[in-house]
C-alpha positions as CSV (number, residue, x, y, z in Angstrom):
1,X,0.0,0.0,0.0
2,X,1.2,3.5,-0.9
3,X,0.9,6.6,1.2
4,X,1.6,10.2,0.2
5,X,4.2,11.9,2.2
6,X,5.4,15.5,2.4
7,X,8.7,16.8,1.0
8,X,10.3,18.9,3.7
9,X,11.9,21.6,1.6
10,X,12.6,22.7,-2.0
11,X,16.2,21.4,-1.8
12,X,14.9,17.9,-1.2
13,X,12.5,18.2,-4.2
14,X,15.4,19.6,-6.3
15,X,17.6,16.7,-5.3
16,X,15.0,14.1,-6.3
17,X,14.5,15.7,-9.7
18,X,18.2,16.2,-10.4
19,X,18.8,12.5,-9.6
20,X,15.9,11.3,-11.8
21,X,14.7,13.9,-14.3
22,X,12.7,11.3,-16.3
23,X,10.0,11.6,-13.5
24,X,9.1,14.9,-15.2
25,X,9.6,13.9,-18.8
26,X,11.3,11.0,-20.5
27,X,14.5,12.1,-22.2
28,X,15.1,15.2,-20.1
29,X,18.7,15.9,-19.1
30,X,19.8,18.2,-16.3
31,X,22.2,20.9,-17.5
32,X,22.7,22.7,-14.2
33,X,20.8,23.4,-11.0
34,X,21.1,26.7,-9.1
35,X,22.5,28.4,-12.3
36,X,23.3,32.0,-11.4
37,X,21.3,34.6,-13.2
38,X,20.7,38.3,-12.8
39,X,17.4,37.4,-11.0
40,X,19.1,34.9,-8.6
41,X,19.9,31.2,-9.0
42,X,17.4,29.3,-11.2
43,X,16.3,26.0,-9.6
44,X,17.0,23.6,-12.5
45,X,18.0,24.1,-16.2
46,X,17.4,21.1,-18.4
47,X,17.2,20.2,-22.1
48,X,14.8,17.8,-23.8
49,X,15.5,15.3,-26.6
50,X,14.9,18.0,-29.3
51,X,17.6,20.3,-27.8
52,X,15.1,22.8,-26.3
53,X,16.1,24.2,-23.0
54,X,13.7,24.0,-20.0
55,X,13.5,26.2,-17.0
56,X,12.2,24.4,-14.0
57,X,10.7,26.3,-11.1
58,X,10.0,24.2,-8.0
59,X,7.7,24.8,-5.0
60,X,6.6,22.5,-2.2
61,X,3.5,24.6,-1.5
62,X,0.9,26.2,-3.8
63,X,2.3,29.6,-4.7
64,X,1.3,31.9,-7.5
65,X,4.5,33.9,-7.3
66,X,6.4,31.0,-8.9
67,X,5.2,32.1,-12.3
68,X,6.7,35.5,-12.0
69,X,10.0,34.0,-10.7
70,X,10.1,31.7,-13.7
71,X,9.6,34.6,-16.1
72,X,12.6,36.4,-14.5
73,X,14.8,33.4,-15.1
74,X,13.4,32.9,-18.6
75,X,14.3,36.5,-19.6
76,X,18.0,36.0,-18.6
77,X,18.3,32.5,-20.0
78,X,16.6,33.3,-23.3
79,X,18.9,36.3,-23.8
80,X,22.0,34.1,-23.1
81,X,21.2,30.9,-24.9
82,X,24.3,31.0,-27.1
83,X,26.5,31.6,-24.0
84,X,24.8,28.7,-22.2
85,X,25.3,26.4,-25.2
86,X,29.1,27.3,-25.1
87,X,29.3,26.8,-21.4
88,X,27.7,23.3,-21.7
89,X,29.0,21.9,-25.0
90,X,28.2,18.3,-24.1
91,X,24.4,19.0,-24.2
92,X,22.4,19.1,-27.5
93,X,21.3,22.7,-26.9
94,X,19.5,24.4,-29.9
95,X,19.8,28.2,-29.3
96,X,17.3,28.8,-32.1
97,X,14.5,27.3,-29.9
98,X,12.9,29.4,-27.2
99,X,13.2,27.9,-23.8
100,X,10.1,26.3,-22.2
101,X,9.0,26.9,-18.5
102,X,8.1,23.9,-16.4
103,X,6.4,24.7,-13.1
104,X,6.5,21.8,-10.6
105,X,4.4,21.9,-7.4
106,X,2.0,19.7,-5.3
107,X,-0.9,21.8,-6.6
108,X,-1.8,25.0,-8.6
109,X,-4.3,27.7,-7.8
110,X,-7.1,28.5,-10.3
111,X,-5.6,32.0,-10.6
112,X,-2.2,30.7,-11.8
113,X,-3.9,28.2,-14.2
114,X,-6.0,31.0,-15.7
115,X,-2.9,33.1,-16.2
116,X,-1.0,30.3,-17.9
117,X,-4.0,29.5,-20.1
118,X,-3.8,33.0,-21.6
119,X,0.0,33.0,-22.2
120,X,1.0,31.7,-25.7
121,X,4.7,32.5,-25.5
122,X,6.8,31.2,-23.9
123,X,5.5,27.7,-23.5
124,X,4.5,27.0,-19.9
125,X,3.8,23.6,-18.6
126,X,2.5,22.6,-15.1
127,X,3.4,19.4,-13.4
128,X,1.9,18.2,-10.1
129,X,4.1,16.0,-8.0
130,X,3.3,13.2,-5.7
131,X,5.8,11.8,-3.2
132,X,4.8,8.2,-2.3
133,X,6.1,5.7,0.3
134,X,5.6,1.9,0.1
135,X,5.2,-0.3,3.1
136,X,8.8,-1.3,2.8
137,X,9.8,2.3,3.3
138,X,10.9,2.9,-0.3
139,X,10.0,6.4,-1.4
140,X,9.4,7.5,-5.0
141,X,8.6,10.8,-6.7
142,X,5.9,11.0,-9.5
143,X,5.0,13.9,-11.7
144,X,1.8,14.3,-13.6
145,X,1.3,16.9,-16.3
146,X,-1.7,19.3,-15.6
147,X,-3.8,19.8,-18.7
148,X,-4.3,23.5,-19.6
149,X,-6.9,24.4,-22.1
150,X,-6.1,27.7,-23.8
151,X,-8.6,30.3,-25.0
152,X,-9.9,30.0,-28.5
153,X,-7.9,32.3,-30.8
154,X,-8.6,33.0,-34.4
155,X,-5.7,32.2,-36.8
156,X,-4.2,35.5,-37.8
157,X,-2.8,35.7,-41.3
158,X,0.7,37.2,-41.2
159,X,1.6,39.4,-44.1
160,X,5.0,40.3,-45.7
161,X,4.6,43.8,-44.2
162,X,4.0,42.3,-40.7
163,X,7.3,40.5,-40.9
164,X,9.3,43.5,-42.2
165,X,7.7,46.0,-39.8
166,X,8.7,43.8,-36.9
167,X,12.3,44.9,-37.4
168,X,12.9,48.0,-35.4
169,X,15.6,49.7,-37.5
170,X,14.4,51.4,-40.7
171,X,17.6,50.8,-42.6
172,X,17.4,47.1,-41.7
173,X,13.8,47.0,-42.9
174,X,14.9,48.6,-46.2
175,X,17.8,46.1,-46.5
176,X,15.4,43.2,-46.0
177,X,13.1,44.6,-48.7
178,X,16.0,45.0,-51.1
179,X,17.2,41.4,-50.6
180,X,13.7,40.1,-51.3
181,X,13.5,42.2,-54.5
182,X,16.9,41.1,-55.5
183,X,16.0,37.4,-55.2
184,X,12.7,38.0,-57.0
185,X,14.7,39.5,-59.8
186,X,16.9,36.4,-60.3
187,X,14.4,34.8,-62.6
188,X,10.7,34.4,-63.5
189,X,8.1,32.7,-61.3
190,X,9.9,33.3,-58.0
191,X,7.2,33.9,-55.4
192,X,7.2,35.5,-51.9
193,X,5.2,33.5,-49.4
194,X,5.0,34.8,-45.9
195,X,4.0,32.3,-43.2
196,X,3.4,32.6,-39.5
197,X,7.1,32.1,-38.8
198,X,9.2,33.3,-41.8
199,X,9.2,34.9,-45.3
200,X,9.6,32.2,-47.8
201,X,10.9,32.7,-51.3
202,X,9.8,29.9,-53.6
203,X,10.1,28.5,-57.1
204,X,7.8,25.7,-58.2
205,X,6.5,25.4,-54.6
206,X,10.1,24.8,-53.3
207,X,12.0,27.2,-51.0
208,X,15.1,28.7,-52.5
209,X,15.6,31.2,-49.5
210,X,13.8,32.2,-46.3
211,X,14.1,35.1,-43.9
212,X,13.3,35.1,-40.2
213,X,12.7,38.6,-38.8
214,X,13.6,39.7,-35.3
215,X,13.5,43.0,-33.5
216,X,17.2,43.8,-33.9
217,X,18.2,41.7,-37.0
218,X,16.9,39.2,-39.6
219,X,18.3,35.8,-40.4
220,X,18.8,34.9,-44.1
221,X,18.8,31.2,-44.9
222,X,20.2,30.0,-48.2
223,X,20.4,26.5,-49.8
224,X,23.3,24.1,-50.0
225,X,24.7,23.0,-53.4
226,X,21.8,20.7,-53.9
227,X,18.5,21.5,-52.3
228,X,17.5,18.7,-49.9
229,X,14.5,18.1,-47.7
230,X,16.5,18.9,-44.5
231,X,17.1,22.4,-43.1
232,X,20.3,21.1,-41.4
233,X,22.2,21.4,-44.7
234,X,21.2,25.1,-45.3
235,X,23.5,28.0,-44.4
236,X,22.3,31.2,-42.8
237,X,23.6,34.6,-41.9
238,X,22.5,36.8,-39.0
239,X,22.0,40.2,-40.7
240,X,22.4,43.4,-38.6
241,X,24.0,45.5,-41.3
242,X,24.5,45.6,-45.1
243,X,28.0,44.2,-44.7
244,X,26.7,40.9,-43.4
245,X,25.1,39.8,-46.7
246,X,27.7,38.1,-48.8
247,X,27.7,37.5,-52.6
248,X,28.2,33.8,-51.9
249,X,24.9,33.6,-50.1
250,X,23.0,35.2,-53.0
251,X,24.9,32.9,-55.5
252,X,23.7,29.9,-53.5
253,X,20.1,31.1,-54.0
254,X,20.8,31.4,-57.7
255,X,22.2,27.9,-57.8
256,X,19.2,26.6,-56.0
257,X,16.9,28.3,-58.4
258,X,18.8,26.8,-61.4
259,X,18.9,23.4,-59.7
260,X,15.1,23.4,-59.7
261,X,15.0,24.2,-63.4
262,X,14.8,28.0,-63.2
263,X,16.3,30.3,-66.0
264,X,18.4,33.1,-64.7
265,X,17.5,36.6,-66.1
266,X,20.2,38.0,-68.3
């Protein structure tokens, strides 16, 4: 027979999860616990099987403030993902993926759950823990994901202008437009296809380049020598000034266009 027992403090809960992170999610690996940040030490930093960093905030009592604490750590870690990847090179950290927040506690208030339900970014997940003891004295921690149903949101169509206007600097916005026009001018039937996540430049329904816009820069992705179905082979440049765009990157786009049967304009 099992009985539920209390965990005496957060250090004990932290110790249990660090020793067995799979109780939260299969495949999780602990990168560091008590990682220093400008908001204080973060309880646990982990990474999942897809290379996405997770920020665990732990409480042994129901406490709404844990959400605000997690956001403080998120802000620091999200801004320093490249540095964290370099600090911990043995982990498969993908700095292009925004961290997720994992809140772990024995219970959550309706106020916190309503707040989480209305937050779409970053990803926030709740896990209720149970600490059980067998008759033999063996103790084991279990975590169960708490289902959060989000509000219904209409799907918003993102336009090319939306992507470009997201860039703060006017000169960078103009540079982004000029690169798009330059690629469109490579040959006939090159189309601009904005999606929720990027600006796609296509020929015959195949991408020959794509642009991801950010507040302070945009990322320009160009194909390898032969266009494949994998993004892993593509090169990319983080563009924060005109000098960052190389002739080689544009040539790669031209070669990709020709590889798909396109005719270069003379």
